[in-house]
LOFIMAR-728643 format. One record per residue (C-alpha): residue number from 0; residue in one letter; y, x, z. Coordinates in Angstrom, 2 decimals. Example, Ala and Ser with C-alpha at 12.3 -4.5 7.8 and 13.67 -1.06 7.14 Angstrom:
BEGIN
   k r      yy      xx      zz
   0 A   -4.50   12.30    7.80
   1 S   -1.06   13.67    7.14
***
This chain:
BEGIN
   k r      yy      xx      zz
   0 X  -21.71   -1.57  -19.83
   1 X  -22.11   -5.17  -20.99
   2 X  -19.66   -7.95  -20.16
   3 X  -21.95   -9.67  -17.65
   4 X  -22.47   -6.53  -15.59
   5 X  -18.74   -5.84  -15.68
   6 X  -17.97   -9.24  -14.12
   7 X  -20.72   -8.80  -11.52
   8 X  -19.12   -5.50  -10.46
   9 X  -15.53   -6.69  -10.81
  10 X  -15.68   -9.50   -8.23
  11 X  -16.97   -7.39   -5.28
  12 X  -14.45   -4.66   -6.14
  13 X  -11.58   -7.18   -6.06
  14 X  -12.84   -8.42   -2.67
  15 X  -12.48   -4.83   -1.51
  16 X   -8.89   -4.75   -2.78
  17 X   -8.21   -7.90   -0.77
  18 X   -9.66   -6.18    2.31
  19 X   -7.43   -3.20    1.55
  20 X   -4.43   -5.49    2.07
  21 X   -5.40   -6.12    5.70
  22 X   -3.50   -2.98    6.67
  23 X   -0.21   -4.77    6.00
  24 X   -0.84   -7.11    8.93
  25 X    0.34   -4.27   11.18
  26 X    4.03   -4.98   10.55
  27 X    3.88   -8.65   11.56
  28 X    1.32   -8.06   14.32
  29 X    3.55   -5.46   15.97
  30 X    6.21   -8.08   16.66
  31 X    3.66  -10.36   18.34
  32 X    2.15   -7.50   20.36
  33 X    5.61   -6.45   21.50
  34 X    6.35   -9.96   22.73
  35 X    2.94  -10.47   24.37
  36 X    2.93   -7.16   26.25
  37 X    6.66   -6.76   26.86
  38 X    6.82   -3.43   25.04
  39 X   10.00   -1.50   24.41
  40 X   11.07   -0.58   20.89
  41 X    9.56    2.91   20.92
  42 X    6.19    1.68   22.19
  43 X    6.07   -1.05   19.57
  44 X    7.27    1.27   16.82
  45 X    4.43    3.67   17.51
  46 X    1.85    1.10   16.39
  47 X    2.69    0.93   12.65
  48 X    3.39    4.66   12.50
  49 X   -0.29    5.29   13.29
  50 X   -1.32    3.81    9.95
  51 X    0.54    6.31    7.79
  52 X   -0.33    9.23   10.05
  53 X   -4.04    8.79    9.30
  54 X   -3.36    8.87    5.57
  55 X   -2.11   12.43    6.03
  56 X   -5.23   13.45    7.97
  57 X   -8.10   11.64    6.23
  58 X   -7.22   11.34    2.54
  59 X   -8.28   14.79    1.31
  60 X  -11.44   14.95    3.50
  61 X  -12.42   11.56    2.05
  62 X  -12.19   13.03   -1.43
  63 X  -14.64   15.72   -0.33
  64 X  -16.91   13.15    1.36
  65 X  -17.22   11.20   -1.90
  66 X  -18.73   14.28   -3.53
  67 X  -21.52   14.24   -0.95
  68 X  -22.39   10.57   -0.46
  69 X  -20.81    8.89   -3.51
  70 X  -17.85    6.56   -3.97
  71 X  -19.64    3.27   -3.27
  72 X  -21.05    4.46    0.06
  73 X  -17.62    5.79    1.01
  74 X  -16.02    2.41    0.28
  75 X  -18.70    0.73    2.39
  76 X  -17.92    3.14    5.23
  77 X  -14.23    2.24    4.98
  78 X  -15.05   -1.46    5.13
  79 X  -17.20   -0.89    8.23
  80 X  -14.30    0.91    9.96
  81 X  -11.96   -1.92    8.95
  82 X  -14.39   -4.51   10.32
  83 X  -14.54   -2.78   13.72
  84 X  -10.74   -2.55   13.83
  85 X  -10.47   -6.30   13.23
  86 X  -12.98   -7.15   15.97
  87 X  -11.24   -5.16   18.73
  88 X   -8.14   -7.43   19.10
  89 X  -10.38  -10.47   19.50
  90 X  -11.85   -9.10   22.72
  91 X   -9.21   -6.62   23.89
  92 X   -5.54   -7.57   24.14
  93 X   -4.08   -4.56   25.97
  94 X   -1.79   -1.91   24.52
  95 X   -4.46    0.78   24.32
  96 X   -6.91   -1.60   22.67
  97 X   -4.29   -2.29   20.00
  98 X   -3.69    1.45   19.57
  99 X   -7.39    1.96   18.91
 100 X   -7.54   -1.06   16.60
 101 X   -4.53    0.02   14.55
 102 X   -5.80    3.59   14.38
 103 X   -9.18    2.47   13.03
 104 X   -7.42    0.14   10.61
 105 X   -5.33    3.06    9.35
 106 X   -8.34    5.38    9.07
 107 X  -10.39    2.72    7.29
 108 X   -7.56    2.02    4.88
 109 X   -7.02    5.70    4.13
 110 X  -10.72    6.07    3.33
 111 X  -10.72    2.86    1.29
 112 X   -7.68    3.64   -0.82
 113 X   -9.01    7.13   -1.53
 114 X  -12.47    5.96   -2.60
 115 X  -11.94    2.52   -4.14
 116 X   -9.52    3.59   -6.88
 117 X  -11.80    6.29   -8.37
 118 X  -14.76    3.90   -8.03
 119 X  -12.85    1.51  -10.29
 120 X  -12.03    4.33  -12.71
 121 X  -15.75    4.85  -13.33
 122 X  -16.27    1.20  -14.27
 123 X  -13.65    0.73  -16.99
 124 X  -12.12    2.38  -20.02
 125 X   -9.42    4.94  -19.07
 126 X   -6.89    3.14  -21.28
 127 X   -7.20    0.03  -19.08
 128 X   -7.15    1.83  -15.73
 129 X   -3.46    1.26  -14.97
 130 X   -3.62   -2.47  -15.69
 131 X   -6.84   -2.87  -13.66
 132 X   -5.44   -0.99  -10.66
 133 X   -2.29   -3.10  -10.91
 134 X   -4.36   -6.30  -10.79
 135 X   -6.13   -4.83   -7.76
 136 X   -2.73   -4.28   -6.15
 137 X   -1.94   -7.93   -6.86
 138 X   -5.12   -9.02   -5.04
 139 X   -4.21   -6.64   -2.19
 140 X   -0.74   -8.17   -2.03
 141 X   -2.22  -11.64   -1.56
 142 X   -3.67  -10.49    1.77
 143 X   -0.30   -8.96    2.68
 144 X    1.45  -12.27    1.96
 145 X   -1.17  -14.32    3.79
 146 X   -1.10  -12.33    7.06
 147 X    2.28  -13.41    8.51
 148 X    1.68  -17.06    7.63
 149 X   -1.74  -17.06    9.32
 150 X   -0.26  -15.43   12.41
 151 X    2.56  -17.96   12.61
 152 X    0.13  -20.83   12.05
 153 X   -2.14  -19.54   14.80
 154 X    0.72  -19.01   17.23
 155 X    2.09  -22.52   16.71
 156 X   -0.99  -24.67   16.07
 157 X   -4.01  -23.00   17.68
 158 X   -2.77  -21.44   20.90
 159 X   -3.05  -24.59   23.03
 160 X   -6.58  -25.30   21.79
 161 X   -8.40  -22.02   21.24
 162 X   -6.28  -19.46   23.05
 163 X   -6.39  -16.94   20.20
 164 X   -2.92  -17.80   18.97
 165 X   -1.65  -15.36   16.37
 166 X   -4.87  -13.33   16.80
 167 X   -6.76  -15.98   14.82
 168 X   -5.98  -13.75   11.84
 169 X   -8.46  -11.13   13.03
 170 X  -11.70  -13.18   13.00
 171 X  -10.70  -14.72    9.65
 172 X  -10.07  -11.33    8.05
 173 X  -13.18   -9.91    9.73
 174 X  -15.27  -12.61    8.01
 175 X  -13.80  -11.66    4.62
 176 X  -14.44   -7.99    5.37
 177 X  -18.07   -8.75    6.21
 178 X  -18.36  -10.66    2.94
 179 X  -16.93   -7.66    1.07
 180 X  -19.53   -5.36    2.63
 181 X  -22.35   -7.69    1.65
 182 X  -21.08   -8.22   -1.90
 183 X  -20.43   -4.55   -2.65
 184 X  -23.64   -3.44   -0.97
 185 X  -25.68   -5.77   -3.16
 186 X  -23.91   -4.72   -6.37
 187 X  -25.59   -1.98   -8.44
 188 X  -23.07    0.62   -9.58
 189 X  -23.97    3.70  -11.58
 190 X  -21.51    6.39  -10.54
 191 X  -20.33    9.48  -12.34
 192 X  -21.71   12.87  -11.35
 193 X  -20.12   14.49   -8.26
 194 X  -16.99   16.51   -8.90
 195 X  -17.16   20.30   -8.87
 196 X  -14.43   20.91   -6.29
 197 X  -15.78   20.52   -2.75
 198 X  -13.64   22.55   -0.34
 199 X  -10.47   21.48    1.51
 200 X   -8.55   24.49    0.24
 201 X   -9.71   23.88   -3.34
 202 X   -8.42   20.32   -3.11
 203 X   -4.95   21.37   -1.98
 204 X   -4.86   24.07   -4.65
 205 X   -4.81   21.28   -7.23
 206 X   -1.19   20.69   -6.18
 207 X   -0.42   23.90   -8.07
 208 X   -0.96   21.93  -11.27
 209 X    2.62   20.83  -12.11
 210 X    1.73   17.30  -13.23
 211 X   -0.46   16.69  -10.16
 212 X    2.39   17.81   -7.91
 213 X    4.97   15.53   -9.53
 214 X    2.49   12.63   -9.28
 215 X    2.03   13.38   -5.57
 216 X    5.80   13.37   -5.02
 217 X    6.06   10.19   -7.09
 218 X    3.60    8.42   -4.78
 219 X    5.65    9.57   -1.78
 220 X    8.80    8.09   -3.34
 221 X    7.07    4.81   -4.23
 222 X    5.76    4.27   -0.71
 223 X    9.03    5.42    0.84
 224 X   10.94    2.82   -1.18
 225 X    8.33    0.19   -0.34
 226 X    8.36    0.74    3.42
 227 X   12.10    1.42    3.41
 228 X   12.92   -1.88    1.71
 229 X   10.64   -3.83    4.04
 230 X   12.25   -2.21    7.06
 231 X   15.91   -2.09    6.09
 232 X   16.38   -5.19    3.90
 233 X   16.72   -7.48    6.97
 234 X   19.07   -4.94    8.58
 235 X   21.34   -5.02    5.54
 236 X   21.59   -8.80    5.82
 237 X   22.23   -8.53    9.55
 238 X   24.89   -5.82    9.29
 239 X   26.76   -7.18    6.26
 240 X   26.57  -10.92    6.88
 241 X   25.75  -11.34   10.56
 242 X   22.39  -13.08   10.08
 243 X   20.06  -13.30   13.05
 244 X   16.81  -11.33   13.01
 245 X   14.85  -14.51   12.31
 246 X   17.10  -15.45    9.39
 247 X   17.15  -11.94    7.95
 248 X   13.36  -11.92    7.52
 249 X   13.96  -13.66    4.20
 250 X   14.82  -10.22    2.80
 251 X   11.29   -8.98    3.42
 252 X    9.78  -12.21    2.12
 253 X   11.74  -11.99   -1.14
 254 X   10.57   -8.40   -1.59
 255 X    6.90   -9.31   -1.15
 256 X    7.15  -12.36   -3.41
 257 X    8.55  -10.36   -6.30
 258 X    6.30   -7.38   -5.66
 259 X    3.23   -9.64   -5.76
 260 X    4.44  -11.44   -8.89
 261 X    5.23   -8.08  -10.48
 262 X    1.68   -6.86   -9.87
 263 X    0.20   -9.90  -11.60
 264 X    2.60   -9.70  -14.53
 265 X    2.21   -5.93  -14.75
 266 X   -1.57   -6.14  -15.03
 267 X   -1.06   -8.19  -18.19
 268 X    1.81   -6.14  -19.63
 269 X    0.10   -2.77  -19.09
 270 X   -2.88   -3.98  -21.10
 271 X   -0.57   -4.33  -24.13
 272 X    2.38   -1.98  -23.48
 273 X    2.49    1.79  -23.04
 274 X    2.60    3.06  -19.46
 275 X    5.69    5.15  -20.23
 276 X    7.75    2.22  -21.54
 277 X    6.80   -0.15  -18.73
 278 X    7.33    2.52  -16.09
 279 X   10.82    3.19  -17.47
 280 X   11.59   -0.54  -17.30
 281 X   10.31   -0.68  -13.71
 282 X   12.49    2.24  -12.65
 283 X   15.50    0.60  -14.33
 284 X   14.87   -2.57  -12.30
 285 X   14.84   -0.55   -9.07
 286 X   18.00    1.31  -10.03
 287 X   19.78   -2.00  -10.73
 288 X   18.59   -3.23   -7.34
 289 X   19.84   -0.15   -5.49
 290 X   23.27   -0.38   -7.15
 291 X   23.34   -4.05   -6.23
 292 X   22.74   -3.24   -2.56
 293 X   25.69   -0.83   -2.60
 294 X   28.17   -3.29   -4.16
 295 X   26.83   -6.66   -2.93
 296 X   29.47   -8.99   -1.55
 297 X   27.24  -11.99   -0.87
 298 X   23.82  -12.78    0.51
 299 X   22.72  -13.98   -2.93
 300 X   23.57  -10.58   -4.44
 301 X   21.61   -8.78   -1.73
 302 X   18.55  -11.00   -2.19
 303 X   18.76  -10.63   -5.97
 304 X   18.91   -6.86   -5.59
 305 X   15.88   -6.90   -3.29
 306 X   14.02   -8.98   -5.89
 307 X   14.77   -6.35   -8.56
 308 X   13.47   -3.60   -6.27
 309 X   10.32   -5.56   -5.41
 310 X    9.50   -6.28   -9.04
 311 X   10.28   -2.73  -10.16
 312 X    8.24   -1.07   -7.44
 313 X    5.20   -3.32   -7.95
 314 X    3.55   -1.22  -10.67
 315 X    4.70    2.30   -9.85
 316 X    1.66    3.20   -7.74
 317 X   -0.88    2.06  -10.31
 318 X    0.73    3.91  -13.21
 319 X    1.12    7.18  -11.29
 320 X   -2.41    6.98   -9.86
 321 X   -3.94    6.27  -13.25
 322 X   -1.95    9.09  -14.87
 323 X   -3.15   11.55  -12.22
 324 X   -6.82   10.53  -12.51
 325 X   -6.78   10.64  -16.30
 326 X   -5.05   14.04  -16.25
 327 X   -7.88   15.61  -14.19
 328 X  -10.98   13.54  -15.13
 329 X  -13.44   16.08  -13.68
 330 X  -11.77   16.07  -10.24
 331 X  -11.10   12.38   -9.65
 332 X  -12.28   12.38   -6.03
 333 X  -10.01   15.25   -5.03
 334 X   -7.06   13.92   -7.02
 335 X   -7.50   10.53   -5.37
 336 X   -7.42   12.16   -1.94
 337 X   -4.21   14.01   -2.77
 338 X   -2.50   10.91   -4.18
 339 X   -3.40    8.79   -1.16
 340 X   -2.17   11.57    1.12
 341 X    1.17   10.97   -0.59
 342 X    1.32    7.61    1.20
 343 X    2.54    9.67    4.13
 344 X    5.89    9.15    2.42
 345 X    5.88    5.86    4.30
 346 X    6.60    7.89    7.42
 347 X    8.97   10.49    5.92
 348 X   11.35    8.13    4.13
 349 X   12.02    5.71    7.02
 350 X   12.77    8.67    9.30
 351 X   15.31   10.06    6.81
 352 X   16.73    6.59    6.27
 353 X   17.11    6.12   10.00
 354 X   19.13    9.32   10.38
 355 X   21.25    8.40    7.37
 356 X   21.88    4.93    8.76
 357 X   22.96    6.34   12.11
 358 X   25.42    8.58   10.28
 359 X   27.04    6.20    7.79
 360 X   25.45    2.76    8.21
 361 X   22.91    0.97    6.02
 362 X   24.55    2.46    2.92
 363 X   23.07    5.78    4.01
 364 X   19.57    4.26    4.13
 365 X   20.06    2.80    0.64
 366 X   21.23    6.22   -0.59
 367 X   17.96    7.81    0.57
 368 X   15.93    5.20   -1.32
 369 X   18.13    5.71   -4.38
 370 X   17.19    9.39   -4.40
 371 X   13.57    8.27   -4.59
 372 X   14.38    6.06   -7.59
 373 X   16.17    8.96   -9.31
 374 X   13.07   11.10   -8.86
 375 X   10.91    8.37  -10.42
 376 X   13.31    8.35  -13.39
 377 X   12.60   12.07  -13.75
 378 X    8.87   11.34  -13.51
 379 X    9.17    8.90  -16.41
 380 X   10.06   11.82  -18.69
 381 X    6.77   13.54  -17.80
 382 X    4.40   10.65  -18.50
 383 X    4.16   11.34  -22.23
 384 X    2.75   14.82  -21.59
 385 X   -0.19   13.34  -19.68
 386 X   -1.13   10.69  -22.21
***
């Protein structure tokens, strides 16, 4: 593949990564929906849980679908589902309309994450896969960072004039999604031959491969730490230092800032440094952050600890995903489905953290995340065997 064709393919693919980040609008949007519709906590909490539920259901079938229609067509399907999900809130503002919209957003994102990563793997050298996926995560994180600011801007500035308020985010993101469909659809991509494994059972059987299984569990831990930090960081600030909910949001903002910066820096470092060494450094950062949350005596210490966790967790997904794909190069579609199914950890971890917090306070929630970090330290020892 020559350099010109690589750039022509790279730009539409990165647009797709940006569209992948639209799923993170669910967290901020839930707060606005709750206020608009007067929902109770359980009704509001059901909205974001839909996203991770669909990862459990659709990830492996998407891996099978790619064998039949190809990776590019599967990504285009995911973008179409995402586009529909973004159009619904513009015209329907009721609770059930939002349930449908968030469900389609979750399904589209599950299909996209399963198909886009192996599509990228067929365009670049395997040795650069981790750094490329990390840069894609950086582009995805830009959408995640942009969402709450656009919602706040719409709620404050546009409501009196246009009536959309915070929902102005949806037509803006829908336009970008439409652009992504057009750009990818017009881009010629020569794909690898379909994988041999085609059945649902045959996909799950791949978990019998020890390294595939530990990668799957590693993805669960990564997402659990990610969602757990986003959810419980403000609660730590509230419980320990009495901050209001509005003030405590800075915990989540700090996490996203350092996670986004870590993705950009990681894409450069992984191009020069071994995956094993950088992964070990990332895990060390998270471990320092978890210890800091246990012993913190000031807000500054808590925020610093959150920054360490955000930076450390920024490159975990890309390294694990690349390791898994490179370990089973003839079954990339199925491996991708299994790894994305591991994002269901975003549901499992917060539930465990919630029970632990009820029992012993926020220290219990931090302890659950720390177990995830300890597992990732164990995973670090296994990376060398896959290289």
